[in-house]
C-alpha angles and dihedrals in degrees: 000000000000124000091244091054092048089051090049092051090048093051092047091050092047091050092049092050093048092050089058102035098155094046092046092048093053090048092051090047091058091055092041093058092053093046091046090056090052092047091050093050094046091046092052093047091048091047093052092047091050092045094053092041090056090048092052091048089049091054092047142265091262095078124121123184128200116201137168113266120201093186089221135121107285099236096042093048092048092050090047091052094047092050097040122097087213095054093129093051097061095094118087093196117115140184089255089064089065090061090047092053094044090060094057118107116260092019109127098181141348128195132179127228110212114170123196136160126224146145113279122200131197132171091270108026145029119205127188126213095017115174110245119194115201115199142127133266090259090067090087090056089060101033107038099216115185114236119210094192138000127002139294124272115291140178097263125105088040087299091295096132127126140196118203130205122245096256094038090055090059093044095049103034105016088234138082092224109058095148110153094017121120135231128194128223118181090337094310116121121220127190117224109232101165147021124210124228116249111280117224097205119044091188115083141146090263091061089226127125098217093190091064100036140093113219117211139167106276095228093049091047091049090054092048098049097032101251137356137225118218111220098179143003120211116207129192115207124207092243141353094250091066097050096103093044094046091046091055091047091051091050093049093045093051093046089053093045091049095048095250100319112147104178093122134078133221113209137182139163116008091355090075091062090070095084105119104156121252092249093050090050092054093044091049090052091050092048091048089054090051090049091051091051090048090052091050089051089049090049091051087053089055091049091048096051091045092052089049089048091051090052093049094047099044091115090050090052090052092051093048092049092046091056094050109280112145127222087254090057091052091046091052092047094057094038088056089054093049092047093049091051091049095047092048089050090049093051091047089049091051091057092042092049093054091046087055090046090051092054090046089052090058092063098032138040090249108111115199109273120212120192133166090236091058089055091047092049091049093051094045091047091052091049091048092052091049093049097042098045097032098052097076097052090044092051090047090052093046092051096054118120109244094218094050089043092055089056090057118096129181 
């Protein structure tokens, strides 16, 4: 196809779109909504990945994380966990595994993350469904939490010490300095020895909102609630060069300790930045489905307006064919029009998506994330919609009989 012919097709498509501005705008809007949904989802996912990646880099490149691994498809396993009454018993990690890992060469420290929820009582308040984080004193050597007052949990007072988050301190004690006060969990009394500084980002690779949590010794928490399930073990290696070696040693040691069971994963480096929560994974999948439906609806709008355009311009098609235009020329003319509508809708959706992402960032810690791949995906999606839903009207226009078309008047 010559440059002159391409320019002719483009000008014809531009003229047709201008003649029906309102109809063309509504068609582009349908595509824009679908693209905006995709942009918003990709921006949120990229923002979470970047947020967690920065957190991991801030902690250090010598971090290793051990997590349960169901070896199942992500969505199906998440749905199974959310609908199962035994959701908190899926992990095969235990407190004894921390001792096993600690004894491995080049391991500086290891600390469990065992999350539970329970009612917490103080002299002034009683809160239900409080997040309780069971760990060990070495946790602060791996995750450098910032303390506002006091110290981290220790092994004094028969291990019944607690550190409360900034928000949780106000909710439980109506003060931001509850050092020395006690809280009760299932009849067990814990002495508050520290208060965390306010955390800017509630999302982290530990999947714990430290502002709204109570941190306790894992063994003491297990005694209080009648058992505890370890969801994650954080490990600090002696240096970054030994990460791969230490990771393999941890895996082998745990396999041996668990009599050959391998339903856990050992991660380090970029692998740790894959920690989108189960709920976010499900929500992202649902939003992607909605975006796909919106794109299909937008594509149907493109097909509809193109079919209407073909019907209105039947006489024009007859004239063009009678003066020498081939079916391929007619096909290209209408495909150009469909592609222009789709690309305009895609560009509009790109701007709309980032406007949505900006407003979401106001209420959440997820700053809008811009990546070249997001732009590429947007452009390719717009082209795909134009080709898929524009091909049928274009073929219908190209197949029209020139004599019958000349008889047609608007």
